[in-house]
N, C-alpha and C positions, 0 to 999 in steps of 0.2 A: 376702360380696361378693367376696372373693379367689377363691373357687372358681368363681363365675360368670364373672369376668373371665378366668380361666385357661381355662375351657371355651370362651368366646367366641373367644379368641385361637387356640386349637388347632383348634376346629371351622372357623373361617374359613380357616386355612391349608389344610386338606384340601379343603373344599368349593370354595373359589375356585380352587385349583390344578387340581382335576379338571375343573370346569366351563370354565375358561378354556382349558385344554389341549384339551378336546373341541371347543369353539367355534372356536378358532384353527385347529386341524388340519382341521376340516371346511371352514371358509371360505377359508383360505389354502393349505392343504396344507402339506407339510413342505418349505417353501422354504428358501432360503439364510439368510434372516433370521428364520426361525421362532422360534428361541430368544429373540432380542431382543424380538420382538413379544409373545411369550407372557409373558416375565418382566415387561415393561412393563404388560401387561393384568392380570397376576396381582397386581402391586403395587397398582394402582389399585383393583381389585376387593376386595383385602384391606382397604384403608382404608375402603371403603364397607361391607363386610360386618360388621365388628366392631360399629359402633354399631347397625346394623340388627339383628344378633343380640341385642344387649343390650336393644333397645327392643321387638322383636317377640316374643322368646322367652317373656317372662312372659305376654303376651296369648295366645299359642298354648297355653301350659301351662294357663292358666285355662280356655280353651275345651275342651281335651282333658279336663280334670278335670270340666267340666260335662257333656260327652258320656258319661262313664263314672261319673257321680255315684251311680247305684244299685248299682253292682257292688262286691263285697267287695274290699278291698285285700289283695294277696298279699305 
C-alpha cells in the first residue's frame, strides 16, 4: 500500500502540473498573474487527482490485464 500511495502522490504531481500548465497557458496566456493562477489550479487539481488515481488505477489495471489475458508475461 505504501508503494501505491507514493506512486499516486508522485504521478499526481507531474500530471496535474503539466495539464494545468498547458490549460492555463492556452486559456489565459502568460499574463501578469499566470504563476498565481497556475499554482492555485495545480493545488486544487492535485487534491482531486490523488484519490482519483487511487480509486481508478486498480480498475484500469484490471481492464488492461483483461485485454492482454492471453499474452505471455515478459
